[in-house]
C-alpha positions in Angstrom: -28.4 11.4 43.5 -27.3 14.2 45.9 -28.0 17.9 45.3 -24.5 18.4 43.8 -25.0 15.6 41.3 -28.4 16.9 40.3 -27.1 20.5 39.8 -24.1 19.2 37.8 -26.4 17.1 35.6 -28.7 20.0 35.1 -25.9 22.3 34.2 -24.5 19.8 31.7 -27.8 19.3 30.0 -28.6 23.1 29.8 -25.1 23.8 28.4 -25.6 21.3 25.5 -29.1 22.5 25.0 -27.9 26.2 24.8 -25.4 25.3 22.1 -28.0 23.4 20.1 -30.6 26.1 20.2 -27.9 28.7 19.4 -27.0 26.8 16.3 -30.7 26.6 15.3 -31.0 30.3 15.7 -28.0 31.0 13.5 -28.6 28.3 11.0 -32.3 27.8 11.0 -32.1 24.8 8.6 -29.8 22.8 10.8 -32.4 20.8 12.7 -30.3 17.8 11.9 -27.5 19.2 14.0 -29.3 17.8 17.1 -27.7 14.5 16.3 -24.4 16.0 17.6 -26.0 16.5 21.0 -28.4 13.6 21.2 -26.2 11.5 23.6 -26.6 14.2 26.2 -29.7 16.2 25.4 -32.0 13.3 24.7 -31.4 11.4 28.0 -31.9 14.6 30.0 -35.1 15.3 28.1 -36.5 11.9 29.0 -35.4 12.2 32.6 -37.0 15.7 33.1 -40.2 14.6 31.3 -40.4 11.4 33.4 -39.7 13.3 36.7 -42.5 15.7 35.8 -45.0 12.9 35.0 -44.2 10.9 38.1 -44.6 13.9 40.5 -47.9 14.8 38.7 -49.2 11.2 39.1 -48.5 11.2 42.8 -50.9 14.0 43.5 -54.2 12.1 43.0 -56.4 10.2 40.7 -57.2 13.1 38.5 -53.6 14.0 38.2 -52.7 10.4 37.3 -55.2 10.5 34.5 -53.6 13.8 33.3 -50.1 12.3 33.5 -51.2 9.2 31.5 -52.7 11.5 28.8 -49.5 13.6 28.7 -47.4 10.4 28.5 -49.5 9.2 25.5 -49.2 12.7 23.9 -45.4 12.4 24.1 -44.9 8.7 23.3 -47.1 8.5 20.2 -45.5 11.3 18.1 -42.1 10.3 19.3 -42.6 6.7 18.3 -44.0 7.8 14.9 -40.9 10.0 14.3 -38.6 7.3 15.4 -40.2 4.8 13.1 -39.5 7.0 10.1 -35.8 7.5 10.8 -35.0 4.2 12.6 -33.6 2.6 9.4 -32.4 5.8 7.7 -28.6 6.3 7.2 -27.4 9.6 6.0 -25.1 9.4 2.9 -25.5 5.6 2.8 -22.7 3.9 0.8 -20.3 6.8 1.2 -17.7 4.7 3.1 -17.5 2.1 0.4 -17.5 4.8 -2.3 -14.5 6.7 -0.7 -12.6 3.4 -0.2 -13.1 2.5 -3.8 -12.0 6.0 -4.9 -8.8 5.8 -2.8 -7.7 2.7 -4.6 -7.1 4.7 -7.7 -4.2 6.5 -6.2 -0.8 5.5 -4.9 1.4 6.9 -2.1 3.3 9.0 -4.7 0.2 10.6 -6.2 -1.2 14.0 -5.3 -5.0 14.7 -5.7 -6.1 18.3 -6.0 -9.7 19.1 -5.1 -11.8 22.2 -5.8 -12.5 24.7 -3.1 -14.7 23.8 -0.1 -18.1 24.7 -1.6 -17.7 21.9 -4.1 -16.9 18.2 -3.6 -14.5 18.8 -0.7 -16.3 16.3 1.6 -14.3 13.6 -0.2 -10.9 15.1 0.4 -10.8 14.8 4.2 -11.6 11.1 4.5 -9.3 10.3 1.6 -6.4 12.0 3.5 -7.3 11.1 7.1 -8.4 7.5 6.6 -6.8 6.3 3.4 -3.6 8.3 3.4 -4.0 9.9 0.0 -2.0 13.0 -0.6 -4.7 15.7 -1.0 -4.6 19.4 -1.7 -7.8 21.4 -1.5 -7.9 24.7 -3.3 -9.0 27.8 -1.5 -11.0 29.2 -4.4 -12.5 28.0 -7.7 -10.0 30.1 -9.8 -6.5 29.5 -8.4 -3.6 31.7 -9.5 -2.5 30.0 -12.7 1.2 30.8 -12.4 1.5 29.6 -8.9 -0.5 26.4 -9.7 1.7 25.7 -12.8 4.9 26.3 -10.7 3.6 23.9 -8.0 2.8 21.2 -10.6 6.2 21.4 -12.2 7.9 21.1 -8.8 5.9 18.0 -8.0 6.5 16.5 -11.4 10.3 16.7 -10.9 9.8 14.4 -7.9 8.1 11.8 -10.1 4.7 12.4 -8.6 1.5 11.9 -10.6 -0.9 14.8 -10.1 -4.7 14.4 -10.4 -7.5 16.8 -10.3 -11.0 16.0 -8.9 -13.0 18.7 -10.5 -16.2 20.0 -12.1 -16.8 22.7 -14.6 -16.7 25.3 -11.8 -12.9 25.5 -11.5 -10.9 27.5 -14.0 -7.8 25.5 -14.8 -6.4 27.7 -17.6 -2.9 26.7 -18.5 -3.2 23.2 -16.8 -3.6 20.4 -19.3 -5.6 17.4 -18.2 -6.0 13.9 -19.5 -9.4 12.7 -18.5 -9.3 9.5 -16.5 -12.9 8.9 -15.5 -16.2 10.7 -15.0 -17.6 9.7 -11.7 -21.2 9.9 -10.3 -22.4 8.9 -6.8 -26.0 9.2 -5.6 -27.3 8.7 -2.0 -29.8 10.2 0.4 -29.7 12.7 3.2 -32.5 13.7 5.6 -33.9 16.9 4.3 -33.0 20.3 5.8 -36.2 22.1 6.7 -36.2 25.9 6.6 -39.6 26.7 7.9 -40.5 23.3 9.5 -38.9 20.2 10.9 -37.5 17.8 8.3 -39.8 15.0 7.3 -38.2 12.8 4.7 -34.9 11.9 3.0 -33.8 13.7 -0.1 -31.5 12.6 -2.9 -27.9 13.9 -2.9 -25.5 13.4 -5.7 -21.8 14.0 -6.6 -20.7 14.3 -10.2 -17.1 15.1 -11.0 -14.2 14.2 -13.2 -10.8 12.8 -12.3 -8.1 13.9 -14.7 -4.4 13.4 -14.7 -2.2 16.6 -15.1 0.1 16.6 -18.1 2.9 19.0 -18.8 2.7 20.4 -22.3 5.9 18.8 -23.4 4.5 15.4 -22.2 1.5 15.7 -24.6 2.0 13.3 -27.4 0.4 15.3 -30.2 1.8 16.0 -33.7 2.8 19.5 -34.9 -0.3 20.0 -37.0 -0.8 23.3 -38.9 -4.5 23.3 -38.0 -6.4 22.6 -34.8 -10.1 21.8 -34.9 -11.3 23.1 -31.5 -14.3 21.0 -30.5 -13.1 18.2 -32.7 -9.6 16.6 -32.4 -8.4 18.9 -29.6 -8.8 16.8 -26.5 -5.2 17.0 -25.3 -4.3 20.4 -26.5 -6.8 22.7 -24.8 -7.0 24.0 -21.2 -9.6 26.3 -19.7 -12.2 25.3 -22.2 -15.6 23.7 -21.6 -16.9 20.6 -23.2 -17.4 20.2 -26.9 -20.5 21.7 -28.5 -22.0 21.9 -32.0 -23.1 19.5 -34.6 -22.2 17.9 -37.9 -21.5 21.2 -39.6 -19.4 22.9 -36.9 -17.9 22.0 -33.6 -16.5 24.4 -31.0 -15.8 25.1 -27.4 -16.4 28.0 -25.0 -13.5 29.4 -23.1 -13.8 30.5 -19.5 -12.2 33.8 -18.5 -9.1 32.4 -20.1 -8.3 29.5 -22.4 -5.0 28.0 -23.5 -4.1 26.0 -26.6 -0.9 24.0 -27.0 0.4 24.6 -30.6 3.5 22.4 -31.1 3.4 23.3 -34.8 4.0 27.0 -34.1 7.0 28.5 -35.9 8.8 31.9 -35.5 7.0 34.5 -37.7 4.2 32.2 -38.8 0.8 33.6 -39.5 -1.9 32.5 -37.0 -5.6 32.7 -37.7 -8.3 32.1 -35.2 -12.0 31.5 -35.9 -14.2 32.8 -33.1 -17.6 34.1 -32.1 -19.4 35.4 -29.0 -22.5 33.5 -29.8 -25.4 34.3 -27.6 -23.5 36.8 -25.5 -25.3 40.2 -25.3 -22.0 42.1 -25.5 -18.9 41.8 -27.7 -15.9 41.7 -25.3 -12.3 42.2 -26.2 -10.2 39.1 -26.4 -6.5 39.5 -25.5 -4.0 37.1 -27.1 -0.6 36.0 -25.9 1.9 33.2 -26.5 3.9 31.8 -23.7 3.3 35.0 -21.7 4.2 37.4 -24.5 1.3 39.7 -25.5 0.5 39.5 -29.2 -2.6 41.7 -29.7 -6.4 41.7 -29.2 -9.6 41.3 -31.3 -13.3 41.8 -30.8 -15.4 38.8 -32.2 -18.9 39.3 -33.3 -22.1 37.2 -32.9 -21.3 35.5 -36.3 -18.2 33.4 -36.9 -15.2 35.5 -38.0 -11.5 34.9 -38.7 -8.9 37.0 -36.9 -5.2 36.9 -37.9 -1.8 37.9 -36.5 1.9 37.1 -36.9 3.8 35.1 -34.3 7.0 36.7 -33.0 10.4 35.8 -34.3 11.9 34.3 -32.3 9.2 32.6 -30.2 9.4 33.0 -26.4 11.2 30.1 -24.6 9.2 27.1 -23.5 6.2 25.2 -25.0 4.2 27.4 -27.4 1.0 28.1 -25.4 -1.5 30.4 -27.1 -3.7 32.1 -24.4 -7.0 33.9 -24.8 -8.1 36.3 -22.0 -11.6 37.6 -22.0 -14.2 39.0 -19.5 -16.6 36.1 -18.8 -20.4 36.2 -18.5 -22.9 33.9 -16.9 -26.0 33.1 -19.1 -28.2 32.6 -16.0 -27.4 36.1 -14.8 -28.5 37.6 -18.2 -31.6 35.5 -18.6 -33.0 33.8 -15.4 -34.9 31.3 -17.6 -31.6 29.7 -18.6 -30.0 27.0 -16.3 -26.5 27.6 -17.6 -24.4 28.8 -14.7 -21.0 28.5 -16.4 -18.8 31.5 -16.7 -18.4 31.7 -20.5 -15.8 33.7 -22.5 -15.7 33.3 -26.2 -16.4 30.4 -28.7 -13.5 29.1 -30.6 -13.9 26.9 -33.7 -10.5 26.6 -35.4 -6.9 27.7 -35.2 -4.6 27.7 -38.3 -0.9 28.2 -38.8 0.5 29.4 -42.1 3.8 30.3 -43.6 4.9 34.0 -42.9 4.2 35.0 -46.5 0.5 34.3 -45.9 0.2 36.7 -42.9 -2.6 39.3 -42.9 -2.6 40.7 -39.5 -6.1 41.8 -38.4 -5.8 41.9 -34.7 -5.0 45.1 -32.8 -1.4 45.3 -31.5 -0.8 44.7 -27.8 -1.0 47.5 -25.2 0.3 47.8 -21.7 -2.9 46.0 -20.5 -2.3 43.1 -22.8 -2.7 39.4 -21.8 0.0 37.9 -19.6 
């Protein structure tokens, strides 16, 4: 190799090494990022080490012994580290998992994923490799009006819309029919913060695939009473999973929760049984129907009933009762709790009665009422 080739090789190796060590300095847990530069950095490392040892060995017997010791000091730990990772594969089984997941969707379907800090690593291969129509949200709580407008536009084109979601995304106003709860476990080489990584760690993805349903597509009867946490699976949006026991079932809302009430009639009396449960405060809950503010109430720590009269006539469109409330996170209040959900208010039951039974107990709406 001439001088020019040697300098070019040296410059190439140092350039890659500079970028690698720069990333280590910025993200000190990214030791595993070396694999991006292994095809260049590792050969140069071996070449420079071999050149050093050969030149040292040529200087005499004592230097040859020193070169042999240095060679052993390099080879033994390297062989030991290589043995540990030789058969390791990061995220083993992911290719088959993504391929099986893609078979659930057709060319007309659209799959919406949560924002990038969640399960987004599935969205790119589904789109790029398997041709699935994918939309990735920019944040956990998308604008509900824009999202509903987009969903209705897609539905006019006979597209089925699915969400791949966890409890982290607030989908208030979007009604979902659960298709499947999915779990996937694999391993990834650990990310060491204060030391080099030494062993693989378990990684897991748990999420739900749900089909988006427009309210008018929900095949539910116009009942006069809705047992929230009981027989409400298709009529609630923005609520968490069912809780409670034999005596009472309920659901927590997020910062907003929506209930589809096909039995709502103009001027009917509506009563809502709610509680703030273990919340340390008692927030105001703003109530609206199909975008028209109705009033507000402040639930207590015990279950209580709150009533109002529906407007006559009702606003156009499906009768959607919406509850807006400032959310809290239990883990922020008590670090001993592992509940990281953003909780609003607990709802147990909603009743509709004839207008003559109305006893309004909610405060009338103000300019700052619910949308």
